[in-house]
All heavy atoms as TSV, in Angstrom:
chain	resi	resn	atom	element	x	y	z
A	1	THR	N	N	16.897	7.011	-12.015
A	1	THR	CA	C	16.104	6.121	-11.196
A	1	THR	C	C	16.246	6.517	-9.736
A	1	THR	O	O	17.351	6.724	-9.246
A	1	THR	CB	C	16.566	4.668	-11.367
A	1	THR	OG1	O	16.516	4.336	-12.742
A	1	THR	CG2	C	15.702	3.730	-10.579
A	2	ARG	N	N	15.114	6.623	-9.053
A	2	ARG	CA	C	15.137	6.943	-7.630
A	2	ARG	C	C	14.821	5.692	-6.831
A	2	ARG	O	O	14.104	4.819	-7.291
A	2	ARG	CB	C	14.149	8.052	-7.321
A	2	ARG	CG	C	14.528	9.330	-8.067
A	2	ARG	CD	C	13.898	10.570	-7.565
A	2	ARG	NE	N	12.455	10.550	-7.487
A	2	ARG	CZ	C	11.749	11.562	-7.006
A	2	ARG	NH1	N	12.367	12.642	-6.576
A	2	ARG	NH2	N	10.439	11.504	-6.956
A	3	THR	N	N	15.362	5.646	-5.637
A	3	THR	CA	C	15.154	4.476	-4.790
A	3	THR	C	C	14.141	4.793	-3.703
A	3	THR	O	O	13.730	5.940	-3.519
A	3	THR	CB	C	16.474	4.051	-4.128
A	3	THR	OG1	O	16.866	5.077	-3.197
A	3	THR	CG2	C	17.579	3.839	-5.151
A	4	ALA	N	N	13.770	3.760	-2.942
A	4	ALA	CA	C	12.829	3.935	-1.833
A	4	ALA	C	C	13.382	4.878	-0.782
A	4	ALA	O	O	12.625	5.520	-0.065
A	4	ALA	CB	C	12.498	2.584	-1.208
A	5	ARG	N	N	14.678	4.989	-0.671
A	5	ARG	CA	C	15.265	5.937	0.284
A	5	ARG	C	C	15.092	7.381	-0.177
A	5	ARG	O	O	15.042	8.298	0.616
A	5	ARG	CB	C	16.746	5.649	0.481
A	5	ARG	CG	C	16.991	4.352	1.183
A	5	ARG	CD	C	18.373	4.311	1.781
A	5	ARG	NE	N	18.671	3.013	2.317
A	5	ARG	CZ	C	18.137	2.503	3.417
A	5	ARG	NH1	N	17.264	3.183	4.105
A	5	ARG	NH2	N	18.475	1.306	3.830
A	6	GLU	N	N	15.001	7.588	-1.493
A	6	GLU	CA	C	14.873	8.931	-2.048
A	6	GLU	C	C	13.416	9.344	-2.277
A	6	GLU	O	O	13.107	10.525	-2.332
A	6	GLU	CB	C	15.626	9.011	-3.379
A	6	GLU	CG	C	17.108	8.736	-3.232
A	6	GLU	CD	C	17.781	8.451	-4.557
A	6	GLU	OE1	O	17.165	7.812	-5.427
A	6	GLU	OE2	O	18.926	8.879	-4.704
A	7	PHE	N	N	12.547	8.374	-2.424
A	7	PHE	CA	C	11.140	8.634	-2.711
A	7	PHE	C	C	10.315	7.777	-1.773
A	7	PHE	O	O	10.422	6.551	-1.807
A	7	PHE	CB	C	10.836	8.270	-4.175
A	7	PHE	CG	C	9.493	8.726	-4.642
A	7	PHE	CD1	C	9.296	10.032	-5.057
A	7	PHE	CD2	C	8.414	7.863	-4.640
A	7	PHE	CE1	C	8.052	10.460	-5.481
A	7	PHE	CE2	C	7.165	8.286	-5.058
A	7	PHE	CZ	C	6.990	9.587	-5.479
A	8	PRO	N	N	9.507	8.371	-0.914
A	8	PRO	CA	C	8.763	7.578	0.076
A	8	PRO	C	C	7.984	6.436	-0.585
A	8	PRO	O	O	7.243	6.641	-1.535
A	8	PRO	CB	C	7.813	8.589	0.708
A	8	PRO	CG	C	8.452	9.910	0.469
A	8	PRO	CD	C	9.178	9.788	-0.841
A	9	THR	N	N	8.208	5.236	-0.072
A	9	THR	CA	C	7.570	4.044	-0.611
A	9	THR	C	C	6.950	3.253	0.531
A	9	THR	O	O	7.611	2.972	1.527
A	9	THR	CB	C	8.608	3.166	-1.346
A	9	THR	OG1	O	9.237	3.960	-2.362
A	9	THR	CG2	C	7.960	1.957	-1.978
A	10	LEU	N	N	5.673	2.933	0.395
A	10	LEU	CA	C	4.953	2.166	1.413
A	10	LEU	C	C	4.610	0.799	0.871
A	10	LEU	O	O	4.295	0.650	-0.310
A	10	LEU	CB	C	3.640	2.860	1.785
A	10	LEU	CG	C	3.698	4.309	2.228
A	10	LEU	CD1	C	2.292	4.858	2.381
A	10	LEU	CD2	C	4.450	4.421	3.521
A	11	ALA	N	N	4.633	-0.193	1.736
A	11	ALA	CA	C	4.158	-1.531	1.395
A	11	ALA	C	C	3.226	-1.978	2.508
A	11	ALA	O	O	3.625	-2.043	3.675
A	11	ALA	CB	C	5.316	-2.510	1.245
A	12	TYR	N	N	1.986	-2.254	2.170
A	12	TYR	CA	C	1.010	-2.720	3.155
A	12	TYR	C	C	1.120	-4.237	3.254
A	12	TYR	O	O	1.084	-4.939	2.240
A	12	TYR	CB	C	-0.398	-2.277	2.757
A	12	TYR	CG	C	-0.540	-0.782	2.896
A	12	TYR	CD1	C	-0.298	0.069	1.832
A	12	TYR	CD2	C	-0.846	-0.226	4.122
A	12	TYR	CE1	C	-0.382	1.440	1.977
A	12	TYR	CE2	C	-0.935	1.141	4.283
A	12	TYR	CZ	C	-0.702	1.965	3.205
A	12	TYR	OH	O	-0.766	3.328	3.369
A	13	VAL	N	N	1.289	-4.713	4.471
A	13	VAL	CA	C	1.504	-6.142	4.712
A	13	VAL	C	C	0.591	-6.620	5.827
A	13	VAL	O	O	0.179	-5.837	6.687
A	13	VAL	CB	C	2.969	-6.440	5.072
A	13	VAL	CG1	C	3.902	-6.012	3.956
A	13	VAL	CG2	C	3.381	-5.756	6.365
A	14	ALA	N	N	0.280	-7.906	5.801
A	14	ALA	CA	C	-0.504	-8.492	6.887
A	14	ALA	C	C	0.316	-8.432	8.172
A	14	ALA	O	O	1.505	-8.765	8.173
A	14	ALA	CB	C	-0.867	-9.925	6.555
A	15	ALA	N	N	-0.299	-7.968	9.243
A	15	ALA	CA	C	0.390	-7.861	10.531
A	15	ALA	C	C	1.035	-9.197	10.867
A	15	ALA	O	O	0.413	-10.250	10.749
A	15	ALA	CB	C	-0.592	-7.439	11.616
A	16	GLY	N	N	2.294	-9.141	11.256
A	16	GLY	CA	C	3.047	-10.336	11.597
A	16	GLY	C	C	3.908	-10.848	10.457
A	16	GLY	O	O	4.792	-11.668	10.678
A	17	ASN	N	N	3.671	-10.356	9.245
A	17	ASN	CA	C	4.450	-10.814	8.095
A	17	ASN	C	C	5.571	-9.853	7.713
A	17	ASN	O	O	6.214	-10.042	6.690
A	17	ASN	CB	C	3.548	-11.037	6.881
A	17	ASN	CG	C	2.649	-12.235	7.050
A	17	ASN	OD1	O	2.944	-13.127	7.832
A	17	ASN	ND2	N	1.557	-12.261	6.338
A	18	GLU	N	N	5.804	-8.847	8.550
A	18	GLU	CA	C	6.840	-7.865	8.230
A	18	GLU	C	C	8.212	-8.520	8.079
A	18	GLU	O	O	9.021	-8.104	7.264
A	18	GLU	CB	C	6.932	-6.772	9.305
A	18	GLU	CG	C	5.668	-5.997	9.533
A	18	GLU	CD	C	4.793	-6.589	10.626
A	18	GLU	OE1	O	4.759	-7.822	10.797
A	18	GLU	OE2	O	4.149	-5.811	11.322
A	19	VAL	N	N	8.455	-9.564	8.859
A	19	VAL	CA	C	9.759	-10.215	8.824
A	19	VAL	C	C	10.052	-10.793	7.436
A	19	VAL	O	O	11.206	-10.876	7.029
A	19	VAL	CB	C	9.870	-11.296	9.924
A	19	VAL	CG1	C	8.978	-12.492	9.617
A	19	VAL	CG2	C	11.303	-11.727	10.122
A	20	ASP	N	N	9.027	-11.155	6.692
A	20	ASP	CA	C	9.213	-11.694	5.349
A	20	ASP	C	C	9.748	-10.650	4.371
A	20	ASP	O	O	10.249	-11.003	3.310
A	20	ASP	CB	C	7.897	-12.258	4.807
A	20	ASP	CG	C	7.386	-13.445	5.607
A	20	ASP	OD1	O	8.204	-14.108	6.279
A	20	ASP	OD2	O	6.175	-13.704	5.566
A	21	LEU	N	N	9.599	-9.381	4.718
A	21	LEU	CA	C	10.007	-8.296	3.823
A	21	LEU	C	C	11.123	-7.449	4.423
A	21	LEU	O	O	11.254	-6.267	4.112
A	21	LEU	CB	C	8.791	-7.430	3.484
A	21	LEU	CG	C	7.665	-8.168	2.769
A	21	LEU	CD1	C	6.434	-7.286	2.654
A	21	LEU	CD2	C	8.111	-8.654	1.400
A	22	THR	N	N	11.930	-8.053	5.253
A	22	THR	CA	C	13.020	-7.329	5.905
A	22	THR	C	C	13.929	-6.655	4.883
A	22	THR	O	O	14.360	-5.519	5.080
A	22	THR	CB	C	13.835	-8.273	6.808
A	22	THR	OG1	O	12.953	-8.836	7.774
A	22	THR	CG2	C	14.959	-7.545	7.511
A	23	ALA	N	N	14.208	-7.321	3.775
A	23	ALA	CA	C	15.076	-6.738	2.748
A	23	ALA	C	C	14.481	-5.453	2.199
A	23	ALA	O	O	15.210	-4.509	1.895
A	23	ALA	CB	C	15.320	-7.742	1.621
A	24	TRP	N	N	13.156	-5.402	2.073
A	24	TRP	CA	C	12.511	-4.176	1.607
A	24	TRP	C	C	12.718	-3.060	2.621
A	24	TRP	O	O	13.006	-1.923	2.253
A	24	TRP	CB	C	11.025	-4.393	1.383
A	24	TRP	CG	C	10.676	-5.202	0.170
A	24	TRP	CD1	C	11.502	-5.982	-0.583
A	24	TRP	CD2	C	9.395	-5.302	-0.419
A	24	TRP	NE1	N	10.803	-6.559	-1.594
A	24	TRP	CE2	C	9.517	-6.175	-1.527
A	24	TRP	CE3	C	8.158	-4.765	-0.119
A	24	TRP	CZ2	C	8.423	-6.492	-2.339
A	24	TRP	CZ3	C	7.081	-5.093	-0.927
A	24	TRP	CH2	C	7.212	-5.938	-2.027
A	25	ALA	N	N	12.537	-3.369	3.893
A	25	ALA	CA	C	12.711	-2.371	4.942
A	25	ALA	C	C	14.144	-1.851	4.945
A	25	ALA	O	O	14.378	-0.644	5.077
A	25	ALA	CB	C	12.328	-2.942	6.300
A	26	VAL	N	N	15.090	-2.737	4.787
A	26	VAL	CA	C	16.500	-2.336	4.741
A	26	VAL	C	C	16.748	-1.411	3.556
A	26	VAL	O	O	17.545	-0.478	3.639
A	26	VAL	CB	C	17.420	-3.583	4.689
A	26	VAL	CG1	C	18.853	-3.201	4.380
A	26	VAL	CG2	C	17.335	-4.356	6.001
A	27	ALA	N	N	16.031	-1.632	2.459
A	27	ALA	CA	C	16.180	-0.801	1.266
A	27	ALA	C	C	15.465	0.543	1.390
A	27	ALA	O	O	15.574	1.387	0.503
A	27	ALA	CB	C	15.664	-1.543	0.036
A	28	GLY	N	N	14.721	0.751	2.483
A	28	GLY	CA	C	14.069	2.035	2.704
A	28	GLY	C	C	12.569	2.033	2.558
A	28	GLY	O	O	11.931	3.075	2.706
A	29	VAL	N	N	11.972	0.900	2.260
A	29	VAL	CA	C	10.512	0.815	2.144
A	29	VAL	C	C	9.905	0.819	3.540
A	29	VAL	O	O	10.371	0.109	4.426
A	29	VAL	CB	C	10.097	-0.474	1.391
A	29	VAL	CG1	C	8.590	-0.645	1.399
A	29	VAL	CG2	C	10.642	-0.456	-0.029
A	30	GLU	N	N	8.879	1.639	3.736
A	30	GLU	CA	C	8.168	1.639	5.018
A	30	GLU	C	C	7.112	0.548	4.970
A	30	GLU	O	O	6.187	0.595	4.161
A	30	GLU	CB	C	7.498	2.989	5.285
A	30	GLU	CG	C	6.758	2.999	6.599
A	30	GLU	CD	C	6.021	4.294	6.874
A	30	GLU	OE1	O	6.253	5.298	6.174
A	30	GLU	OE2	O	5.183	4.295	7.806
A	31	LEU	N	N	7.263	-0.452	5.824
A	31	LEU	CA	C	6.283	-1.531	5.911
A	31	LEU	C	C	5.171	-1.105	6.854
A	31	LEU	O	O	5.427	-0.674	7.974
A	31	LEU	CB	C	6.948	-2.807	6.424
A	31	LEU	CG	C	8.123	-3.320	5.585
A	31	LEU	CD1	C	8.721	-4.559	6.238
A	31	LEU	CD2	C	7.708	-3.593	4.158
A	32	VAL	N	N	3.937	-1.192	6.380
A	32	VAL	CA	C	2.779	-0.780	7.162
A	32	VAL	C	C	1.942	-2.027	7.456
A	32	VAL	O	O	1.229	-2.521	6.574
A	32	VAL	CB	C	1.924	0.265	6.409
A	32	VAL	CG1	C	0.754	0.718	7.266
A	32	VAL	CG2	C	2.783	1.446	5.974
A	33	PRO	N	N	2.050	-2.567	8.679
A	33	PRO	CA	C	1.265	-3.761	8.997
A	33	PRO	C	C	-0.199	-3.413	9.255
A	33	PRO	O	O	-0.511	-2.436	9.924
A	33	PRO	CB	C	1.942	-4.290	10.263
A	33	PRO	CG	C	2.599	-3.108	10.881
A	33	PRO	CD	C	2.932	-2.163	9.762
A	34	LEU	N	N	-1.087	-4.219	8.683
A	34	LEU	CA	C	-2.521	-4.041	8.883
A	34	LEU	C	C	-3.115	-5.364	9.351
A	34	LEU	O	O	-2.710	-6.432	8.875
A	34	LEU	CB	C	-3.206	-3.621	7.577
A	34	LEU	CG	C	-2.806	-2.282	6.976
A	34	LEU	CD1	C	-3.497	-2.090	5.632
A	34	LEU	CD2	C	-3.149	-1.143	7.914
A	35	ASP	N	N	-4.082	-5.286	10.270
A	35	ASP	CA	C	-4.758	-6.501	10.729
A	35	ASP	C	C	-5.505	-7.166	9.587
A	35	ASP	O	O	-5.546	-8.386	9.479
A	35	ASP	CB	C	-5.719	-6.190	11.876
A	35	ASP	CG	C	-4.978	-5.794	13.146
A	35	ASP	OD1	O	-3.840	-6.270	13.347
A	35	ASP	OD2	O	-5.529	-5.006	13.924
A	36	ALA	N	N	-6.119	-6.354	8.748
A	36	ALA	CA	C	-6.833	-6.871	7.576
A	36	ALA	C	C	-6.477	-5.968	6.401
A	36	ALA	O	O	-6.720	-4.766	6.447
A	36	ALA	CB	C	-8.332	-6.856	7.815
A	37	ILE	N	N	-5.899	-6.554	5.379
A	37	ILE	CA	C	-5.530	-5.761	4.210
A	37	ILE	C	C	-6.761	-5.658	3.317
A	37	ILE	O	O	-7.263	-6.655	2.801
A	37	ILE	CB	C	-4.353	-6.394	3.452
A	37	ILE	CG1	C	-3.118	-6.413	4.353
A	37	ILE	CG2	C	-4.062	-5.612	2.180
A	37	ILE	CD1	C	-1.913	-7.049	3.739
A	38	SER	N	N	-7.246	-4.448	3.183
A	38	SER	CA	C	-8.422	-4.189	2.355
A	38	SER	C	C	-8.288	-2.786	1.789
A	38	SER	O	O	-7.547	-1.963	2.330
A	38	SER	CB	C	-9.690	-4.280	3.198
A	38	SER	OG	O	-9.727	-3.207	4.135
A	39	PRO	N	N	-8.999	-2.503	0.705
A	39	PRO	CA	C	-8.962	-1.140	0.184
A	39	PRO	C	C	-9.319	-0.109	1.257
A	39	PRO	O	O	-8.673	0.930	1.367
A	39	PRO	CB	C	-9.990	-1.160	-0.950
A	39	PRO	CG	C	-9.953	-2.572	-1.436
A	39	PRO	CD	C	-9.782	-3.387	-0.175
A	40	ALA	N	N	-10.324	-0.389	2.077
A	40	ALA	CA	C	-10.734	0.566	3.109
A	40	ALA	C	C	-9.604	0.826	4.109
A	40	ALA	O	O	-9.348	1.972	4.484
A	40	ALA	CB	C	-11.981	0.060	3.838
A	41	ALA	N	N	-8.920	-0.232	4.543
A	41	ALA	CA	C	-7.835	-0.070	5.513
A	41	ALA	C	C	-6.659	0.691	4.915
A	41	ALA	O	O	-6.076	1.565	5.560
A	41	ALA	CB	C	-7.379	-1.438	6.026
A	42	ILE	N	N	-6.322	0.367	3.679
A	42	ILE	CA	C	-5.214	1.052	3.011
A	42	ILE	C	C	-5.550	2.522	2.807
A	42	ILE	O	O	-4.749	3.408	3.110
A	42	ILE	CB	C	-4.886	0.367	1.671
A	42	ILE	CG1	C	-4.303	-1.023	1.938
A	42	ILE	CG2	C	-3.941	1.218	0.839
A	42	ILE	CD1	C	-4.199	-1.898	0.705
A	43	LEU	N	N	-6.751	2.802	2.299
A	43	LEU	CA	C	-7.136	4.196	2.048
A	43	LEU	C	C	-7.270	4.981	3.346
A	43	LEU	O	O	-6.948	6.176	3.382
A	43	LEU	CB	C	-8.420	4.245	1.227
A	43	LEU	CG	C	-8.269	3.704	-0.206
A	43	LEU	CD1	C	-9.628	3.644	-0.897
A	43	LEU	CD2	C	-7.280	4.531	-1.009
A	44	ALA	N	N	-7.703	4.338	4.421
A	44	ALA	CA	C	-7.782	5.025	5.714
A	44	ALA	C	C	-6.393	5.436	6.175
A	44	ALA	O	O	-6.186	6.562	6.648
A	44	ALA	CB	C	-8.452	4.130	6.755
A	45	ASP	N	N	-5.412	4.533	6.030
A	45	ASP	CA	C	-4.047	4.879	6.425
A	45	ASP	C	C	-3.502	6.009	5.553
A	45	ASP	O	O	-2.904	6.959	6.061
A	45	ASP	CB	C	-3.126	3.659	6.335
A	45	ASP	CG	C	-1.712	4.011	6.746
A	45	ASP	OD1	O	-1.487	4.234	7.956
A	45	ASP	OD2	O	-0.831	4.104	5.859
A	46	LEU	N	N	-3.724	5.915	4.257
A	46	LEU	CA	C	-3.240	6.977	3.364
A	46	LEU	C	C	-3.913	8.310	3.681
A	46	LEU	O	O	-3.270	9.365	3.625
A	46	LEU	CB	C	-3.469	6.579	1.907
A	46	LEU	CG	C	-2.579	5.437	1.408
A	46	LEU	CD1	C	-3.068	4.948	0.054
A	46	LEU	CD2	C	-1.122	5.877	1.341
A	47	GLY	N	N	-5.191	8.281	4.026
A	47	GLY	CA	C	-5.891	9.505	4.410
A	47	GLY	C	C	-5.290	10.126	5.661
A	47	GLY	O	O	-5.119	11.342	5.731
A	48	ARG	N	N	-4.944	9.300	6.651
A	48	ARG	CA	C	-4.288	9.814	7.864
A	48	ARG	C	C	-2.948	10.458	7.539
A	48	ARG	O	O	-2.508	11.369	8.218
A	48	ARG	CB	C	-4.088	8.693	8.885
A	48	ARG	CG	C	-5.350	8.272	9.611
A	48	ARG	CD	C	-5.069	7.306	10.750
A	48	ARG	NE	N	-4.583	6.019	10.305
A	48	ARG	CZ	C	-5.342	4.999	9.924
A	48	ARG	NH1	N	-6.661	5.134	9.923
A	48	ARG	NH2	N	-4.810	3.859	9.542
A	49	ARG	N	N	-2.323	9.991	6.468
A	49	ARG	CA	C	-1.030	10.533	6.050
A	49	ARG	C	C	-1.184	11.775	5.171
A	49	ARG	O	O	-0.200	12.380	4.773
A	49	ARG	CB	C	-0.245	9.466	5.284
A	49	ARG	CG	C	0.158	8.280	6.135
A	49	ARG	CD	C	0.686	7.142	5.250
A	49	ARG	NE	N	1.009	5.976	6.024
A	49	ARG	CZ	C	2.205	5.719	6.548
A	49	ARG	NH1	N	3.197	6.560	6.365
A	49	ARG	NH2	N	2.411	4.628	7.240
A	50	GLY	N	N	-2.425	12.126	4.832
A	50	GLY	CA	C	-2.675	13.324	4.036
A	50	GLY	C	C	-2.713	13.094	2.539
A	50	GLY	O	O	-2.731	14.055	1.774
A	51	ALA	N	N	-2.727	11.849	2.110
A	51	ALA	CA	C	-2.779	11.567	0.676
A	51	ALA	C	C	-4.153	11.946	0.115
A	51	ALA	O	O	-5.174	11.670	0.725
A	51	ALA	CB	C	-2.506	10.088	0.410
A	52	THR	N	N	-4.147	12.575	-1.025
A	52	THR	CA	C	-5.402	12.940	-1.681
A	52	THR	C	C	-5.574	12.253	-3.025
A	52	THR	O	O	-6.669	12.242	-3.574
A	52	THR	CB	C	-5.499	14.465	-1.878
A	52	THR	OG1	O	-4.379	14.898	-2.657
A	52	THR	CG2	C	-5.520	15.186	-0.543
A	53	ASN	N	N	-4.494	11.693	-3.565
A	53	ASN	CA	C	-4.540	10.961	-4.830
A	53	ASN	C	C	-3.728	9.683	-4.663
A	53	ASN	O	O	-2.645	9.708	-4.078
A	53	ASN	CB	C	-3.930	11.781	-5.974
A	53	ASN	CG	C	-4.754	12.997	-6.289
A	53	ASN	OD1	O	-5.832	12.887	-6.847
A	53	ASN	ND2	N	-4.255	14.169	-5.906
A	54	VAL	N	N	-4.248	8.601	-5.199
A	54	VAL	CA	C	-3.581	7.310	-5.076
A	54	VAL	C	C	-3.573	6.628	-6.429
A	54	VAL	O	O	-4.610	6.547	-7.093
A	54	VAL	CB	C	-4.306	6.409	-4.048
A	54	VAL	CG1	C	-3.647	5.043	-3.971
A	54	VAL	CG2	C	-4.337	7.070	-2.683
A	55	LEU	N	N	-2.418	6.150	-6.853
A	55	LEU	CA	C	-2.286	5.340	-8.054
A	55	LEU	C	C	-2.115	3.902	-7.601
A	55	LEU	O	O	-1.193	3.596	-6.847
A	55	LEU	CB	C	-1.070	5.779	-8.874
A	55	LEU	CG	C	-0.685	4.868	-10.038
A	55	LEU	CD1	C	-1.771	4.886	-11.110
A	55	LEU	CD2	C	0.648	5.295	-10.617
A	56	VAL	N	N	-3.019	3.042	-8.035
A	56	VAL	CA	C	-2.961	1.633	-7.655
A	56	VAL	C	C	-2.431	0.847	-8.850
A	56	VAL	O	O	-3.011	0.891	-9.925
A	56	VAL	CB	C	-4.354	1.096	-7.253
A	56	VAL	CG1	C	-4.283	-0.382	-6.936
A	56	VAL	CG2	C	-4.893	1.881	-6.068
A	57	GLU	N	N	-1.320	0.164	-8.638
A	57	GLU	CA	C	-0.754	-0.703	-9.665
A	57	GLU	C	C	-0.773	-2.120	-9.138
A	57	GLU	O	O	-0.341	-2.366	-8.019
A	57	GLU	CB	C	0.684	-0.310	-9.976
A	57	GLU	CG	C	0.830	1.006	-10.684
A	57	GLU	CD	C	2.260	1.247	-11.110
A	57	GLU	OE1	O	2.774	0.427	-11.901
A	57	GLU	OE2	O	2.847	2.219	-10.637
A	58	GLY	N	N	-1.260	-3.012	-9.922
A	58	GLY	CA	C	-1.272	-4.396	-9.481
A	58	GLY	C	C	-2.027	-5.269	-10.458
A	58	GLY	O	O	-2.467	-4.821	-11.516
A	59	GLY	N	N	-2.184	-6.490	-10.070
A	59	GLY	CA	C	-2.887	-7.449	-10.904
A	59	GLY	C	C	-4.390	-7.341	-10.755
A	59	GLY	O	O	-4.918	-6.467	-10.063
A	60	GLY	N	N	-5.068	-8.267	-11.391
A	60	GLY	CA	C	-6.524	-8.267	-11.398
A	60	GLY	C	C	-7.141	-8.386	-10.019
A	60	GLY	O	O	-8.176	-7.783	-9.749
A	61	GLY	N	N	-6.501	-9.157	-9.129
A	61	GLY	CA	C	-7.046	-9.316	-7.777
A	61	GLY	C	C	-7.054	-8.019	-7.019
A	61	GLY	O	O	-8.060	-7.641	-6.396
A	62	LEU	N	N	-5.931	-7.304	-7.056
A	62	LEU	CA	C	-5.834	-6.028	-6.348
A	62	LEU	C	C	-6.778	-4.997	-6.949
A	62	LEU	O	O	-7.560	-4.361	-6.236
A	62	LEU	CB	C	-4.399	-5.497	-6.383
A	62	LEU	CG	C	-4.189	-4.130	-5.755
A	62	LEU	CD1	C	-4.462	-4.181	-4.250
A	62	LEU	CD2	C	-2.792	-3.628	-6.027
A	63	LEU	N	N	-6.726	-4.858	-8.253
A	63	LEU	CA	C	-7.595	-3.869	-8.897
A	63	LEU	C	C	-9.064	-4.234	-8.711
A	63	LEU	O	O	-9.900	-3.358	-8.491
A	63	LEU	CB	C	-7.237	-3.749	-10.372
A	63	LEU	CG	C	-5.823	-3.227	-10.643
A	63	LEU	CD1	C	-5.513	-3.276	-12.133
A	63	LEU	CD2	C	-5.637	-1.830	-10.100
A	64	GLY	N	N	-9.364	-5.519	-8.778
A	64	GLY	CA	C	-10.737	-5.964	-8.566
A	64	GLY	C	C	-11.239	-5.651	-7.173
A	64	GLY	O	O	-12.406	-5.288	-6.994
A	65	SER	N	N	-10.360	-5.768	-6.168
A	65	SER	CA	C	-10.789	-5.470	-4.798
A	65	SER	C	C	-11.127	-3.991	-4.643
A	65	SER	O	O	-12.077	-3.639	-3.945
A	65	SER	CB	C	-9.731	-5.905	-3.776
A	65	SER	OG	O	-8.569	-5.114	-3.863
A	66	PHE	N	N	-10.367	-3.115	-5.308
A	66	PHE	CA	C	-10.686	-1.687	-5.254
A	66	PHE	C	C	-11.965	-1.396	-6.026
A	66	PHE	O	O	-12.790	-0.589	-5.583
A	66	PHE	CB	C	-9.515	-0.845	-5.775
A	66	PHE	CG	C	-8.477	-0.553	-4.730
A	66	PHE	CD1	C	-7.512	-1.493	-4.413
A	66	PHE	CD2	C	-8.475	0.648	-4.040
A	66	PHE	CE1	C	-6.556	-1.248	-3.438
A	66	PHE	CE2	C	-7.536	0.910	-3.058
A	66	PHE	CZ	C	-6.569	-0.039	-2.757
A	67	ALA	N	N	-12.168	-2.063	-7.159
A	67	ALA	CA	C	-13.403	-1.870	-7.934
A	67	ALA	C	C	-14.605	-2.372	-7.148
A	67	ALA	O	O	-15.630	-1.683	-7.064
A	67	ALA	CB	C	-13.295	-2.587	-9.279
A	68	ASP	N	N	-14.486	-3.564	-6.552
A	68	ASP	CA	C	-15.592	-4.123	-5.766
A	68	ASP	C	C	-15.955	-3.236	-4.585
A	68	ASP	O	O	-17.113	-3.168	-4.175
A	68	ASP	CB	C	-15.249	-5.526	-5.256
A	68	ASP	CG	C	-15.192	-6.560	-6.369
A	68	ASP	OD1	O	-15.662	-6.272	-7.493
A	68	ASP	OD2	O	-14.644	-7.657	-6.104
A	69	ALA	N	N	-14.953	-2.539	-4.035
A	69	ALA	CA	C	-15.193	-1.654	-2.892
A	69	ALA	C	C	-15.709	-0.282	-3.337
A	69	ALA	O	O	-15.985	0.574	-2.506
A	69	ALA	CB	C	-13.905	-1.490	-2.076
A	70	GLY	N	N	-15.817	-0.067	-4.651
A	70	GLY	CA	C	-16.300	1.220	-5.154
A	70	GLY	C	C	-15.296	2.340	-4.967
A	70	GLY	O	O	-15.673	3.503	-4.846
A	71	GLU	N	N	-14.020	2.002	-4.974
A	71	GLU	CA	C	-12.988	2.991	-4.677
A	71	GLU	C	C	-12.189	3.429	-5.895
A	71	GLU	O	O	-11.105	3.996	-5.757
A	71	GLU	CB	C	-12.028	2.436	-3.605
A	71	GLU	CG	C	-12.671	2.170	-2.273
A	71	GLU	CD	C	-13.161	3.426	-1.566
A	71	GLU	OE1	O	-12.913	4.541	-2.045
A	71	GLU	OE2	O	-13.812	3.283	-0.518
A	72	ILE	N	N	-12.691	3.172	-7.095
A	72	ILE	CA	C	-12.019	3.624	-8.311
A	72	ILE	C	C	-12.860	4.717	-8.939
A	72	ILE	O	O	-14.042	4.527	-9.183
A	72	ILE	CB	C	-11.819	2.466	-9.305
A	72	ILE	CG1	C	-10.877	1.426	-8.713
A	72	ILE	CG2	C	-11.273	2.999	-10.630
A	72	ILE	CD1	C	-10.670	0.206	-9.592
A	73	ASP	N	N	-12.228	5.865	-9.183
A	73	ASP	CA	C	-12.978	6.934	-9.827
A	73	ASP	C	C	-12.390	7.338	-11.176
A	73	ASP	O	O	-12.952	8.157	-11.877
A	73	ASP	CB	C	-13.105	8.162	-8.909
A	73	ASP	CG	C	-11.778	8.812	-8.581
A	73	ASP	OD1	O	-10.736	8.345	-9.057
A	73	ASP	OD2	O	-11.795	9.811	-7.852
A	74	GLU	N	N	-11.252	6.742	-11.548
A	74	GLU	CA	C	-10.647	7.057	-12.833
A	74	GLU	C	C	-9.776	5.894	-13.259
A	74	GLU	O	O	-9.046	5.319	-12.459
A	74	GLU	CB	C	-9.799	8.332	-12.695
A	74	GLU	CG	C	-9.282	8.877	-13.985
A	74	GLU	CD	C	-8.556	10.192	-13.806
A	74	GLU	OE1	O	-8.923	10.981	-12.917
A	74	GLU	OE2	O	-7.593	10.400	-14.551
A	75	VAL	N	N	-9.860	5.553	-14.540
A	75	VAL	CA	C	-9.046	4.456	-15.077
A	75	VAL	C	C	-8.246	4.988	-16.242
A	75	VAL	O	O	-8.727	5.721	-17.055
A	75	VAL	CB	C	-9.924	3.269	-15.538
A	75	VAL	CG1	C	-9.061	2.181	-16.163
A	75	VAL	CG2	C	-10.709	2.724	-14.371
């Protein structure tokens, strides 16, 4: 098992809510505050970081938001 310190891990959070996830940051997770959390904002940040493939894991709300935005090309 690898940890967030050994494998880069990002968590997108609403700007101003980073304090709620301090334990994650201490564990090595990079908290990325966004003014508006949306598939477009997340993918734009990942694109700036050079990501070319993204695996989205989550519940129906998260997956539905990516589907509604037309950002799913493989299931």
